[in-house]
N, C-alpha and C positions, 0 to 999 in steps of 0.2 A: 504494500500500500504506500503510495506516494502522496503526501499532503502538500497541496499547493500553498505557496507563500501568501496567496490572497485570502486564505481562510481566516476565520475569526479566532484562531488559536493564539494564546499568549505564550510567553517564554517558558513558564513551568509546564504548560500543557504540551508544548512542542517537545520538551525534554522527556516527558512521560511517554509520548508516542514513540520517540526514538528508543526508549528503554524497552517498551513492550515488543518492539520489532526485533530487538536483540535477545530476548528471552529464549531459553532452550525449550520452548513449548513442545515442539514435535518430538524431541528426544524424551521428554518426560512422558508424553502420551504413550509412545512405543514401549517404554519401560513399564508403565502402569497397566497398559492393556495386555501385555505379554503374560500377566498373571491372571488366571481365571478368578473372577470374584462374583460368580453367580450368588444370588441372595442366600441360597442354602449351603454354599461352600464356605464353611466357617474358617477352615485353614487358609484358604485363599484370601478371604476377607481380612484375616489377621495380618497376612503378609502385606497386602495393599495398604491397610491402615498404618502399618509401620512405615512404609515408604512415604505415605502422605504426611505422617507426623514429622518425619525427617525433613521433607521438603518445606512444609509450612512453618517449621521451627526457625526458618530464616527470618521470619517476621517477628516483631516485638510482641511480647505477651506470652501467656502460658498455653501450651498445647496439652490437652487432656484427651485420653481415650475413655469414653464414658460407657459403662456397662449398659446393655439394652434393658429397657423396662420389660416386665413380664408380658407375654402375649400368648394367645391360645389358638388352636385350630380344631376343627371337627374332623375326626378321622372317618374313613369309609365305613367303619363299624358303628358309627354314631356316637362314639365316646369323645370326650374333650381332652386334649393333651396339650402340654406346654409346647410352645414353638420357640426354638432356639434361634437367636440372631447374633450377628457380630457386634463388636463395639462401634461406637460412633465417635467421630473426632469433633472436639470443641476447642476453638481458639478464641480468647478474649483479649482485645487490644484497646488500651486506654479506656477502661470501663468508666472513668469519671469524666470523660469528655462531654461537652454540652450537646454536641450532635453525634449520634451514633447510628450505625447501619447494621443490618444483618445480611450476610452473604451465605447462601446455602447451595449444597450439591449432594450428590450421592455417589458412593464408591461401588455399589452393587450393579450387576447387569442381569439380564434375563436369561443368560446362557449358563446352564448348569455345568458342573465339572466334566461330565461325560458328553457334552454337546460337541458335534463335529466341527463347529465354527470356533477355532481357537487361534488361528494364525493371523498375522498382520501382513498385508500386501500393499506395497506402494504401486499405484497405477501410473500410467503415463499421461493421465488427463488432469493431473493436479489434485488428485484425491488419494486418500489411503482407505483401505477396506480392513476392518478388524472389529472384534467384539468390544463394544464400549467406546470406540474411538470418538463417536459423536455423542452417544448417550451413556455416560457423560464424562468420561475421563478427559475428553477434549475440553469440556466446560471447566473442569477442575484446573487444567493447565492455563486456560484463559483467566480464571479468577486469580490464580497465584501470580501470573505475570502482571495483572493490573494492580494488585496490592503491592507487589515489589516496586512498581513504578510510582505509586503515590507515596510510599514510604521514602523513596529516594528524593521525592520532591519536597519532603518535609511537611506533608499534610498532617494536620492535627486531629483529623476526625477519628472518632472511636468506632470500633466495629467488633462484631462477633462473627465467627465462621463456624457453621455446623455442616459436617459432611456425614450423612447417615449411611447405614449399611443395609437398609430394608425398604428403600423408596419404591422399588419395582413391585413389591408385594403389599403396598399400602401404608408403610411407615408406622406400623402398629407399635413397634418398640421404641420409636423415636419421636412420635408426634408431640408428646408432652415436652420434650427437650426443645424442639423447634418452636413450639408455640410460646414457651417461656422466654426463649431468646428473642422472639419477635416483639414481645410487648414493650412498649415505650420507645421503640426505634423510630427514627425519622422516616426510613424507607428500607426496603429489602430488595436484593437482587438475587435471583436464582438462575443457575447455569444449565438449565435444560437447553438442548439444541434449538436454534432458530431454523426456519425452513431454508432450503437451498438458496432462495433468492434474498434471504435476510429478513423476511417478514417475521414479526414477533407474535406471540399468542396474546390475545386480548382477554375478553371474558371467557370463563370456563364454566361448564356445568359441574355438578357434583357427582359423587358416586357412592353407592352402597352395595356391599356384598353380604349375602345371607346364605347360611347353610341350614336347611330346614329338615329336621330329623322326623321321619314318619315311622311309627311302630304299630304294626298290625298284629296278626295272629297266624302262626304257621298251621298248616293242615295238609293232608294228602290231596294231591291235585286230582286224583281219580276217585278215591273212595269216599271222601267227605269234604269236598272243596267248600261246601256251604258253611262249614264251621270255621273256615279261614277268613282272614281280613287282609286283603292283598295290599301290601304297602307300596308296591311298585305302581299299581294302577291309581292308588290314592295320590301318590306323588305326581304322577302324570296329570291327573285331573287338577291338582293344585297348580302345576306349571301352566296349564291352559288358562285357568282362572286369573292367575297373576298377569299373564301376558295381555289379557284383555284390559288391563289398567293402563296400557301404553297410550301415549298421545303425542301431540306436537312438541310438548315440553317435558315429556318423560319417556325415556326408552326403557324397555323391560326385556331382559335376555335370560330366560331359563337356559342355563348352559350345560348342566350335567345332572344325571341321576346315578348315584352309586347304590348298589344293593342287589338283592336277588340271589338266586342259587340254582339248585338242580331243577330241571323242568317238571319234576313230579312233586314239587313242594310249593305250596302257596307261600310267597315270600312275606316275611314278617318285618322286614327292615328296608328302608330306602332313605337316602340323603339327597335332597334336591338342592342344587347350587344355583343361585339367581343373582344377577347383577342389575341394579337400577341406575339410571343416569338422569337425575332431575336437573332442570334448568334453574330452579329457584326454590326458596324455602317452602312455598305453598305446595310445590310438587312433592317435596319430601313428606309433608303432612299427608298428602293424598296417597302416596305410596304406602305409608305406614298404615293408613286406614284400609287400603286394599289388602295388605298382608293380613291384618287382623280379621277382616271379613272372610277372606278366602280360607284361612286356617280354621275359623269357627265352623264354616259350612262344611268343609271336607271332613273335619273331625266328626261332625254330627252325622252326616249322610253316609260316611264310609266306616264309622265305628272304629276309628283309629286314634292313637295318641300322637300329637304333633308338638314338637319343641322347636322354637325359632332361635337361632344363634346369629349374631352379626349385627350390623348397623350401618349408618351412613358415616363413613370415616373421613370423607372429604366433602366439605360444604361447597355449594356453588360459589364462584368467584366473579362478582360483577365488576365493571369498571366504574368505580366511584370517583368523586372529585379529586381525592388524593392520588389515586392511581393515574388519573388523567394528567395531573400536574407532573407526576414522575415520568410518564411517557413523553410529555413535552420536553422535559429536561434531556431525556435520552435522544429524542428526535433532533433537538438543537445541537447536541454534541455530535450526532451522526452527520448533520448537515455541514458542520465545520470540518469534518473529516472527509467530506465528499461522498457520504453514504446517505442514500434515501431510506429512511426507517419508517416502515408501516407496520400495522398490526391488523389481525383479524381474529374473530372469535373461533373457538375450537371446542370439540367435544371431549378432548383429552383432559386428564387431571394430573396434578403433581403436588408437591409440597407447597407450591404457591397458593393453592386453595386454602390450606390451613393457616398460612401466614396472613392472608387477607382476612380470614375469619377472626384472627387475633387483633385486627384493627390497624394493621400496618400496610401502607401502600407497597405493592410489589410488582416488579416485572420479572417473569419467571422463564424467559427464553433468552438469556444474555450469553448463552454459550456459542459454540461454533456453528457455522453453517454446515449442514449435512443432511443426510436422509436415509431412507430405508431402514430406520431403526427397528429393533426387535426382529431383525431378519439377518440371514447370512450375507446379505448384500449391503449391510450398514456401511456408510462411508462418511468421511470428514473431508471438507474442502480445505486444503492446507493453507491457502492464502487467507482464509478467514481467521486464522489463529492470531496474527498480529492485528488484523482489522478489529476483531471483537474485543481483544484485550485493550486496545486503544480506546474503543468506545466505552468500556467500563471505566478505565482510568480517568478519562475526561469527565464522565458522568459523576464519579465519586469526588473529584476535585471541585466540581461546581456545586455539588450538594454540600460539601464542607464549607464553601464560601457563602452560598446563597440560601441553603435549605430548599424547601419546596415553595 
């Protein structure tokens, strides 16, 4: 990225841009992405957490690896078990500063340790292909380069950095840490990847994941099926009823039914997994009402017992006035770097949802430009490393000077 001398950048800002361009961001990404850190790979997450702690210790402040909060999952047999997660990184710099920011990212990926997609490939088109290169080890490298640049500039703003190990599965063991760090901050920047053309995510819907355990009664499928209570058909009926609650502002996806057994046995257990995507708080309330009504009807008509586990773990994220002002700051910084910054609403969710719910304005796609995330075609646009680090550095410098 070449910044024209006619731009509105000042001396300290120009120096920050030069420093971000010189940062070893690509080298860092290749090192971090070479280690598998799927959410369930605790050994890999431990290694990556150590690498990140070493890298971020170059910044002033205390780096801590925070144990995960307790989390649970519903197993295929309907029982509830503890769910293990990796540690989360927390860095606090100048906690007594008048103006403070939160910067967040995640070290986990969607690729388990036995996934075939493990290698990093440099392509001839200016991109690299590899697990987590865009989502979001590239974003972590951008964040670090920007913070190194503002520290070199003598910026006095305070900030917390939280890098969690479970974002890809809902941040159940880190959401309290993130929300606590968000409270009272001037603004927050989260380093999910931008779209390939640089467009940022605007408003986001929310999400809720539910595991609904249906317990019926076993019986011989030929001799006395009338004595049984089929949990599979009850779960299927429940799935159909819940899907009927969908609408323009609420997506409902019955995703899976676990359970059943031999063909000659009426199944007495099923676990229905359902995802809801509400656009606003009113749709959350409507979805909860639909769940309650469907469970009551199916339990009564099918003579089964039903237990509901789960909830809405990411609230919808609207663009409120604070978020709009933060976007204006980022857009102006981009314009002075020769970048046209736009945003659009998205159906995806991330930790930005929870940060916004804590009352802190947030832009949650400050990471690299890239695409095909969550697939073996995931790629990062190499030129975006310096570009996006410069965008963050200028944004932070201006928030330090002018606030929102």
